C-alpha positions in Angstrom: -0.1 0.1 0.3 1.3 3.4 -0.6 2.3 5.4 1.8 -0.1 8.2 0.8 -2.9 5.8 0.6 -1.8 4.9 4.5 -1.6 8.6 5.6 -4.8 9.6 4.2 -6.6 6.0 5.6 -5.2 7.2 9.1 -5.7 10.7 9.1 -9.6 10.2 7.9 -10.0 7.3 10.1 -8.2 9.0 13.6 -10.3 12.3 12.9 -13.7 9.9 12.2 -13.1 8.1 15.4 -12.4 11.2 17.9 -15.0 13.4 16.2 -17.8 10.6 16.4 -17.1 10.0 19.8 -16.9 14.2 20.5 -20.5 14.2 19.0 -21.7 11.7 21.7 -20.3 13.0 24.6 -20.1 17.1 24.0 -22.3 19.5 24.7 -20.9 21.7 22.1 -21.3 19.7 19.1 -24.5 18.6 20.2 -25.6 22.1 20.2 -24.4 22.4 16.0 -27.1 19.3 15.3 -29.7 21.4 17.5 -28.8 24.5 15.3 -29.1 22.6 12.3 -32.6 21.0 13.4 -31.2 17.7 13.0 -30.6 16.6 16.5 -32.7 13.4 15.4 -29.7 12.1 13.4 -27.2 13.5 15.9 -26.8 9.6 17.9 -26.5 7.9 13.7 -24.3 10.3 13.0 -21.7 9.6 15.7 -22.3 6.0 15.2 -21.9 6.2 11.6 -18.7 8.1 12.1 -17.3 5.7 14.6 -18.2 2.7 12.1 -16.6 4.4 9.3 -13.1 5.5 11.1 -13.0 1.5 12.5 -13.5 0.3 9.2 -11.5 2.4 7.6 -8.5 0.7 9.8 -10.3 -2.6 8.8 -9.8 -1.7 5.7 -6.2 -2.2 5.9 -7.0 -6.1 6.0 -10.5 -6.4 4.3 -10.2 -4.4 0.7 -14.7 -4.2 0.5 -14.7 -2.8 4.4 -12.2 -0.1 3.5 -14.1 0.4 -0.2 -17.6 0.8 1.5 -16.6 2.8 5.0 -14.7 5.3 2.2 -17.6 5.8 0.3 -20.0 5.6 3.7 -18.1 8.3 4.9 -17.6 10.2 1.4 -21.3 10.7 1.3 -21.9 11.6 4.9 -19.4 14.2 4.5 -21.1 15.5 1.4 -24.5 15.6 3.4 -22.8 17.7 5.7 -21.4 19.8 3.5 -25.0 20.4 2.1 -26.0 21.0 5.6 -23.2 23.8 6.0 -24.1 25.5 2.7 -27.7 25.6 3.3 -27.2 27.1 6.8 -25.0 29.6 4.6 -22.1 29.0 6.9 -18.9 30.7 5.8 -16.1 28.8 3.9 -13.7 28.3 6.5 -16.5 26.5 9.0 -17.7 24.8 5.5 -14.2 23.4 4.9 -13.6 20.4 7.1 -16.7 18.8 5.7 -15.4 19.8 1.9 -11.8 18.5 3.1 -13.2 15.0 4.3 -15.4 14.6 1.9 -12.4 15.0 -0.7 -10.4 13.1 1.2 -12.1 9.7 1.4 -13.7 10.0 -2.2 -9.7 9.6 -2.7 -9.3 6.8 -0.6 -12.3 4.8 -2.4 -10.8 5.9 -5.5 -7.7 4.8 -4.8 -8.7 1.5 -3.3 -11.7 0.7 -6.3 -9.0 -1.4 -8.5 -9.0 -4.2 -5.1 -12.6 -4.7 -5.4 -13.0 -5.1 -9.1 
């Protein structure tokens, strides 16, 4: 596995494990979901982030799990970016969701050839 791919996977995985855990524990992060009027999706989002982050790590050993996890996280961040745009958040505030969407699309694309 190429070093850039490994760094991308580790960066995304650790970020989503941390962010998912913080979303489930931090009142500050939960306030954001209330601001978005998405509090009903908060626990699901946190769990999906934790599963996606763990799935990226498992993906070092099982290619299909990496493929599914990176695709799922890219999709999750696509919707997060759309929510930020809808809420008219600044580019700076919207940038992390866009960055992690692109990062997981990269992981998905680079590892696609292992699946087919």
